[in-house]
Structures are given as C-alpha cells and as structure tokens.
C-alpha positions in Angstrom: -27.5 30.8 13.3 -29.3 33.4 11.1 -30.2 33.0 7.4 -30.7 36.2 5.4 -32.7 36.1 2.2 -35.2 38.0 0.1 -38.8 37.2 0.7 -42.3 38.8 1.0 -42.5 38.2 4.8 -45.8 36.3 4.8 -46.2 33.2 6.9 -48.1 30.6 4.8 -49.9 27.5 5.7 -51.4 24.8 3.5 -55.1 24.3 4.3 -57.1 21.7 2.2 -54.6 22.0 -0.7 -54.7 25.8 -0.7 -51.9 28.2 0.4 -53.3 30.6 2.9 -51.6 33.7 4.5 -51.7 33.2 8.3 -49.5 36.0 9.6 -46.8 38.5 8.6 -43.2 39.1 9.7 -42.3 42.5 11.0 -41.9 45.1 8.2 -43.1 42.6 5.6 -43.6 43.5 1.9 -46.7 41.4 1.9 -48.6 43.4 4.6 -47.4 46.7 3.2 -48.7 45.8 -0.3 -52.2 45.0 1.2 -52.3 41.2 1.6 -54.5 40.2 4.4 -54.6 37.2 6.8 -56.8 34.6 5.2 -55.9 35.5 1.6 -55.4 32.4 -0.6 -52.4 32.5 -2.9 -53.6 31.3 -6.3 -50.8 32.4 -8.7 -47.1 33.4 -8.4 -45.7 35.2 -11.4 -48.5 34.1 -13.6 -48.2 30.4 -12.7 -51.0 28.7 -10.9 -49.8 27.2 -7.6 -51.1 23.8 -8.5 -49.4 23.7 -11.9 -45.8 24.3 -10.8 -44.9 20.7 -10.3 -43.7 20.4 -6.7 -45.0 17.9 -4.1 -47.2 20.4 -2.2 -48.9 23.7 -2.9 -47.1 25.2 0.1 -43.7 24.0 -1.2 -44.4 25.6 -4.5 -45.4 28.9 -2.9 -42.5 29.0 -0.5 -40.0 28.3 -3.4 -41.6 30.8 -5.7 -41.9 33.7 -3.2 -38.2 33.7 -2.2 -35.6 35.5 -4.3 -33.1 38.2 -4.3 -34.0 41.3 -2.2 -35.2 44.1 -4.4 -36.7 41.7 -7.1 -40.4 41.7 -7.7 -43.0 39.0 -7.6 -46.6 39.1 -8.9 -49.3 37.5 -6.9 -53.0 36.7 -7.6 -54.9 36.0 -4.5 -58.5 35.0 -3.7 -60.1 37.0 -1.0 -63.7 36.2 -0.3 -65.3 36.3 -3.8 -62.7 38.6 -5.3 -59.5 37.9 -7.2 -56.9 40.5 -6.5 -53.5 41.2 -8.0 -50.4 42.4 -6.2 -46.8 43.2 -7.2 -44.5 42.9 -4.3 -40.8 43.8 -4.0 -38.9 41.1 -1.9 -37.3 42.5 1.2 -34.2 41.4 3.0 -35.3 39.2 5.9 -33.3 37.4 8.6 -34.7 34.2 10.2 -33.2 31.9 12.8 -32.4 28.3 11.7 -31.9 25.2 13.8 -30.0 22.0 13.4 -32.4 20.7 10.7 -32.1 23.9 8.8 -35.8 24.9 9.2 -36.9 28.1 10.8 -38.9 27.8 14.0 -42.4 28.8 13.3 -43.0 29.5 17.0 -40.0 31.9 17.1 -41.0 33.6 13.9 -44.5 34.1 15.0 -43.4 35.4 18.4 -41.5 38.4 17.0 -43.3 41.6 17.9 -45.1 43.5 15.1 -45.3 47.2 15.1 
C-alpha cells in the first residue's frame, strides 16, 4: 500500500548521535531549498534536535519534519564549519509501506532522480 503525507523529502540517518542528510527523494523540497548530502540537522523550528525529548535524534527529526503539505518548517544545519538556515515548504510525498508499516529504505532509495 501507499502512504501519502507532507514531508521535506530528505532521507536521514543517525550517525554518532547526529542526524545527517544521506539522500533525497525525487522532487524533494529539501534538495530544492539547497540542503546537501552530508548536512547535519541541528534544529527544527527553533528546537535543538537533542532537546525535543524523544528516544533518538533521528526519531525527533523524522517526527518534526513531517506535517501537512504546504506548511513550512525552519531548519538550521551544520555544513562543514558553517551554520545555515533554511525555510522549507513540505510537499506531498507518497511512500510504499509494508506489513510492519515502515517504508522500505531500499525501495525509496532506488527511485530514479531527475
């Protein structure tokens, strides 16, 4: 089955307690706004990832970055020695789900990018 939701379209991974952008979905708001692979998400809507009170930094980021299509989210990212700010508008994304309700990372990453 397919789940449709609003998101920024960035694939994230937790690396040493940090949330890192590892790829983008096709037509993603994140890539269009200028995020780059390797960017470290430090804040979502003014809240530091580590202070939002969920079990993992990745869980915090995933929860905070989803929302209704057309709504905005403010990000601060660390890129090399810079701190950059982005305002993204969530886009409608469709992702496949399986029996356990989780999207297949392999299938999401295998979608062609233009």
